VMD Tcl script that builds the backbone (N, CA, C; Angstrom):
set m [mol new atoms 237]
animate dup $m
set s [atomselect $m all]
$s set {name element resname resid chain x y z} {
  {N N MET 1 A -15.508 -14.123 8.872}
  {CA C MET 1 A -14.334 -13.571 8.670}
  {C C MET 1 A -14.629 -12.095 8.649}
  {N N ARG 2 A -13.708 -11.333 9.019}
  {CA C ARG 2 A -14.005 -9.921 8.845}
  {C C ARG 2 A -12.640 -9.231 8.377}
  {N N ALA 3 A -12.859 -8.243 7.586}
  {CA C ALA 3 A -11.416 -7.469 7.107}
  {C C ALA 3 A -11.488 -6.105 7.661}
  {N N VAL 4 A -10.400 -5.560 8.084}
  {CA C VAL 4 A -10.265 -4.172 8.525}
  {C C VAL 4 A -9.561 -3.379 7.496}
  {N N VAL 5 A -10.155 -2.776 6.490}
  {CA C VAL 5 A -9.771 -2.183 5.464}
  {C C VAL 5 A -9.718 -0.243 5.881}
  {N N SER 6 A -8.925 0.350 5.581}
  {CA C SER 6 A -8.952 1.820 5.772}
  {C C SER 6 A -8.350 2.619 4.571}
  {N N GLU 7 A -8.766 3.465 4.127}
  {CA C GLU 7 A -8.121 4.249 3.225}
  {C C GLU 7 A -7.490 5.533 3.948}
  {N N LEU 8 A -6.285 5.803 3.709}
  {CA C LEU 8 A -5.271 6.837 4.479}
  {C C LEU 8 A -4.938 7.777 3.601}
  {N N GLY 9 A -4.668 8.855 4.303}
  {CA C GLY 9 A -4.268 10.245 3.546}
  {C C GLY 9 A -3.133 10.108 3.041}
  {N N PRO 10 A -2.458 10.832 1.997}
  {CA C PRO 10 A -1.183 10.717 1.282}
  {C C PRO 10 A 0.069 11.138 2.089}
  {N N ALA 11 A -0.389 11.474 3.365}
  {CA C ALA 11 A 0.716 11.829 4.190}
  {C C ALA 11 A 1.139 10.507 4.976}
  {N N PHE 12 A 0.419 9.367 5.169}
  {CA C PHE 12 A 0.569 8.320 5.953}
  {C C PHE 12 A 1.687 7.418 5.318}
  {N N ASP 13 A 2.784 7.303 6.199}
  {CA C ASP 13 A 3.608 6.284 5.793}
  {C C ASP 13 A 3.650 4.637 5.976}
  {N N LEU 14 A 3.067 4.321 4.934}
  {CA C LEU 14 A 2.466 3.015 4.646}
  {C C LEU 14 A 3.450 1.805 5.165}
  {N N LEU 15 A 4.801 2.351 4.589}
  {CA C LEU 15 A 5.725 1.304 5.093}
  {C C LEU 15 A 6.233 1.104 6.825}
  {N N ALA 16 A 5.896 2.217 7.477}
  {CA C ALA 16 A 5.947 2.165 8.720}
  {C C ALA 16 A 4.789 1.026 9.540}
  {N N THR 17 A 3.947 0.533 8.887}
  {CA C THR 17 A 3.049 -0.417 9.366}
  {C C THR 17 A 3.696 -1.748 9.046}
  {N N TYR 18 A 5.068 -2.147 8.105}
  {CA C TYR 18 A 5.226 -3.215 8.133}
  {C C TYR 18 A 6.541 -3.726 9.243}
  {N N ARG 19 A 6.131 -4.812 9.677}
  {CA C ARG 19 A 6.693 -5.365 11.060}
  {C C ARG 19 A 7.589 -6.464 10.795}
  {N N GLY 20 A 7.496 -7.197 9.396}
  {CA C GLY 20 A 8.619 -8.257 9.262}
  {C C GLY 20 A 7.583 -9.492 8.833}
  {N N VAL 21 A 8.120 -10.778 9.279}
  {CA C VAL 21 A 7.729 -11.851 9.086}
  {C C VAL 21 A 6.240 -11.867 9.292}
  {N N GLY 22 A 5.478 -12.530 8.220}
  {CA C GLY 22 A 4.010 -12.658 8.470}
  {C C GLY 22 A 3.380 -11.463 7.735}
  {N N ASP 23 A 4.258 -10.147 7.565}
  {CA C ASP 23 A 3.441 -8.970 6.971}
  {C C ASP 23 A 3.855 -9.255 5.423}
  {N N PHE 24 A 2.978 -8.155 4.714}
  {CA C PHE 24 A 3.059 -8.219 3.315}
  {C C PHE 24 A 3.024 -6.453 2.912}
  {N N PHE 25 A 3.898 -6.281 2.066}
  {CA C PHE 25 A 3.809 -4.614 1.669}
  {C C PHE 25 A 3.816 -4.803 0.158}
  {N N PHE 26 A 3.231 -3.952 -0.407}
  {CA C PHE 26 A 3.163 -3.705 -2.094}
  {C C PHE 26 A 2.854 -2.078 -2.036}
  {N N GLU 27 A 3.665 -1.556 -2.883}
  {CA C GLU 27 A 3.945 -0.188 -3.217}
  {C C GLU 27 A 4.091 0.222 -4.432}
  {N N ARG 28 A 3.582 1.009 -5.288}
  {CA C ARG 28 A 4.101 1.594 -6.410}
  {C C ARG 28 A 3.405 2.974 -6.876}
  {N N ALA 29 A 4.485 3.743 -7.005}
  {CA C ALA 29 A 3.862 5.319 -7.675}
  {C C ALA 29 A 3.092 5.761 -6.600}
  {N N GLY 30 A 3.309 5.438 -4.928}
  {CA C GLY 30 A 2.584 6.116 -4.060}
  {C C GLY 30 A 1.137 5.470 -3.609}
  {N N ILE 31 A 1.206 4.698 -4.437}
  {CA C ILE 31 A -0.329 3.688 -4.005}
  {C C ILE 31 A 0.286 2.248 -3.657}
  {N N GLY 32 A -0.366 1.952 -2.289}
  {CA C GLY 32 A -0.038 0.650 -1.902}
  {C C GLY 32 A -1.021 0.065 -0.919}
  {N N VAL 33 A -0.458 -1.141 -0.449}
  {CA C VAL 33 A -1.317 -2.062 0.475}
  {C C VAL 33 A -0.426 -2.812 1.468}
  {N N SER 34 A -0.666 -2.889 2.714}
  {CA C SER 34 A 0.112 -3.498 3.818}
  {C C SER 34 A -0.817 -4.029 4.552}
  {N N GLY 35 A -0.204 -5.323 4.745}
  {CA C GLY 35 A -1.072 -6.203 5.987}
  {C C GLY 35 A -0.280 -7.226 6.671}
  {N N HIS 36 A -1.037 -7.852 7.617}
  {CA C HIS 36 A -0.327 -8.533 8.486}
  {C C HIS 36 A -1.096 -9.956 8.635}
  {N N GLY 37 A -0.511 -11.145 8.667}
  {CA C GLY 37 A -1.220 -12.622 8.972}
  {C C GLY 37 A -1.933 -12.751 7.550}
  {N N THR 38 A -2.861 -14.206 8.018}
  {CA C THR 38 A -3.596 -14.746 6.879}
  {C C THR 38 A -4.783 -14.817 7.374}
  {N N ALA 39 A -5.660 -14.633 6.646}
  {CA C ALA 39 A -7.173 -14.527 6.960}
  {C C ALA 39 A -7.863 -16.016 6.672}
  {N N VAL 40 A -7.123 -16.274 5.170}
  {CA C VAL 40 A -7.849 -17.417 4.733}
  {C C VAL 40 A -6.662 -17.939 3.729}
  {N N THR 41 A -6.470 -19.813 3.847}
  {CA C THR 41 A -5.834 -20.051 2.928}
  {C C THR 41 A -6.461 -20.609 1.664}
  {N N VAL 42 A -6.308 -20.326 0.404}
  {CA C VAL 42 A -7.062 -20.962 -0.738}
  {C C VAL 42 A -6.448 -21.785 -1.592}
  {N N GLN 43 A -6.637 -23.092 -1.539}
  {CA C GLN 43 A -5.810 -23.903 -2.399}
  {C C GLN 43 A -6.796 -24.574 -3.437}
  {N N GLY 44 A -6.079 -25.220 -4.566}
  {CA C GLY 44 A -6.890 -25.832 -5.748}
  {C C GLY 44 A -6.070 -25.908 -6.924}
  {N N SER 45 A -6.563 -26.620 -7.773}
  {CA C SER 45 A -5.944 -26.619 -9.093}
  {C C SER 45 A -5.975 -25.247 -9.831}
  {N N PRO 46 A -5.081 -24.853 -10.629}
  {CA C PRO 46 A -5.111 -23.684 -11.394}
  {C C PRO 46 A -6.522 -23.211 -11.904}
  {N N HIS 47 A -7.343 -24.353 -12.261}
  {CA C HIS 47 A -8.620 -24.186 -12.987}
  {C C HIS 47 A -9.725 -23.706 -11.599}
  {N N GLU 48 A -9.430 -24.134 -10.792}
  {CA C GLU 48 A -10.164 -24.039 -9.309}
  {C C GLU 48 A -10.035 -22.825 -8.608}
  {N N LEU 49 A -8.850 -22.480 -8.692}
  {CA C LEU 49 A -8.588 -21.033 -7.826}
  {C C LEU 49 A -9.198 -19.876 -7.779}
  {N N PRO 50 A -9.517 -19.132 -9.340}
  {CA C PRO 50 A -10.353 -18.072 -9.502}
  {C C PRO 50 A -11.649 -18.278 -8.752}
  {N N LEU 51 A -12.175 -19.478 -8.884}
  {CA C LEU 51 A -13.691 -19.215 -8.064}
  {C C LEU 51 A -13.485 -19.429 -6.561}
  {N N ALA 52 A -12.568 -20.193 -6.209}
  {CA C ALA 52 A -12.276 -20.303 -4.631}
  {C C ALA 52 A -12.004 -18.891 -4.156}
  {N N VAL 53 A -11.003 -18.023 -5.027}
  {CA C VAL 53 A -10.686 -16.954 -4.311}
  {C C VAL 53 A -11.917 -16.112 -4.416}
  {N N ALA 54 A -12.840 -16.049 -5.456}
  {CA C ALA 54 A -13.845 -15.177 -5.257}
  {C C ALA 54 A -14.868 -15.516 -4.360}
  {N N ASP 55 A -15.106 -16.865 -3.940}
  {CA C ASP 55 A -15.915 -17.481 -2.917}
  {C C ASP 55 A -15.260 -16.743 -1.482}
  {N N ALA 56 A -13.878 -16.739 -1.508}
  {CA C ALA 56 A -13.316 -16.456 0.008}
  {C C ALA 56 A -13.645 -14.844 0.075}
  {N N LEU 57 A -13.420 -14.005 -0.984}
  {CA C LEU 57 A -13.549 -12.704 -0.918}
  {C C LEU 57 A -15.169 -12.367 -0.792}
  {N N GLY 58 A -16.382 -13.099 -1.272}
  {CA C GLY 58 A -17.515 -13.052 -0.991}
  {C C GLY 58 A -17.792 -13.033 0.574}
  {N N ALA 59 A -17.081 -13.961 1.228}
  {CA C ALA 59 A -17.316 -14.254 2.803}
  {C C ALA 59 A -16.727 -13.321 3.343}
  {N N VAL 60 A -16.020 -12.336 3.165}
  {CA C VAL 60 A -15.551 -11.210 4.013}
  {C C VAL 60 A -16.758 -10.204 4.250}
  {N N ALA 61 A -16.795 -9.821 5.545}
  {CA C ALA 61 A -17.732 -8.814 5.898}
  {C C ALA 61 A -16.975 -7.394 5.743}
  {N N ALA 62 A -17.304 -6.849 4.638}
  {CA C ALA 62 A -16.630 -5.484 4.621}
  {C C ALA 62 A -17.226 -4.299 5.274}
  {N N ARG 63 A -16.526 -3.452 5.580}
  {CA C ARG 63 A -17.444 -2.108 6.289}
  {C C ARG 63 A -18.365 -1.561 5.223}
  {N N PRO 64 A -19.372 -0.972 5.533}
  {CA C PRO 64 A -20.272 -0.517 4.405}
  {C C PRO 64 A -19.772 0.979 4.121}
  {N N GLY 65 A -19.692 0.952 2.804}
  {CA C GLY 65 A -18.844 2.174 2.285}
  {C C GLY 65 A -17.422 2.342 2.329}
  {N N GLY 66 A -16.836 1.137 2.631}
  {CA C GLY 66 A -15.380 1.096 2.728}
  {C C GLY 66 A -14.925 0.477 1.746}
  {N N PRO 67 A -13.604 0.614 1.543}
  {CA C PRO 67 A -13.054 -0.074 0.388}
  {C C PRO 67 A -13.305 -1.705 0.058}
  {N N ALA 68 A -13.239 -2.198 -0.841}
  {CA C ALA 68 A -13.523 -3.513 -1.079}
  {C C ALA 68 A -12.475 -4.401 -0.648}
  {N N PRO 69 A -12.808 -5.856 -0.450}
  {CA C PRO 69 A -11.729 -6.603 0.200}
  {C C PRO 69 A -10.764 -6.693 -0.731}
  {N N LEU 70 A -9.623 -7.505 -0.280}
  {CA C LEU 70 A -8.351 -7.538 -1.490}
  {C C LEU 70 A -8.021 -8.884 -1.109}
  {N N ALA 71 A -7.601 -9.459 -2.149}
  {CA C ALA 71 A -6.955 -10.912 -2.088}
  {C C ALA 71 A -5.495 -10.544 -2.309}
  {N N VAL 72 A -4.503 -11.076 -1.535}
  {CA C VAL 72 A -3.180 -11.065 -1.770}
  {C C VAL 72 A -2.791 -12.593 -1.548}
  {N N GLY 73 A -1.775 -12.827 -2.575}
  {CA C GLY 73 A -1.331 -14.320 -2.344}
  {C C GLY 73 A -0.135 -14.614 -3.206}
  {N N ALA 74 A 0.567 -15.767 -2.850}
  {CA C ALA 74 A 1.480 -16.104 -3.602}
  {C C ALA 74 A 1.424 -17.517 -4.272}
  {N N LEU 75 A 1.820 -17.499 -5.470}
  {CA C LEU 75 A 1.418 -19.123 -6.239}
  {C C LEU 75 A 2.864 -19.626 -6.391}
  {N N PRO 76 A 2.678 -20.909 -5.810}
  {CA C PRO 76 A 4.038 -22.010 -6.127}
  {C C PRO 76 A 4.284 -22.149 -7.174}
  {N N PHE 77 A 5.507 -22.208 -7.538}
  {CA C PHE 77 A 6.153 -22.755 -8.823}
  {C C PHE 77 A 6.135 -24.366 -8.735}
  {N N ASP 78 A 6.099 -24.957 -7.782}
  {CA C ASP 78 A 6.133 -26.472 -7.632}
  {C C ASP 78 A 5.346 -26.930 -6.548}
  {N N PRO 79 A 4.073 -27.436 -6.650}
  {CA C PRO 79 A 2.958 -27.642 -5.424}
  {C C PRO 79 A 3.886 -28.876 -4.735}
}
mol reanalyze $m
mol bondsrecalc $m
mol representation Tube
mol addrep $m
């Protein structure tokens, strides 16, 4: 698995990267993250998820010197 992560300047319009279905966008106070698609799906019990997410992030080949990989997810209310 490979992550493509870039730090952007303050004039970059992050919301312009949002294309709709399959994308995600989180922003607060001028700091945000935007992405598209699913790299990996992690499932398990509430007790298993923290380790499973840590393992999945550890498998991402991040760019040397670049930002760290980021996990974005949704937790279901009823499995």
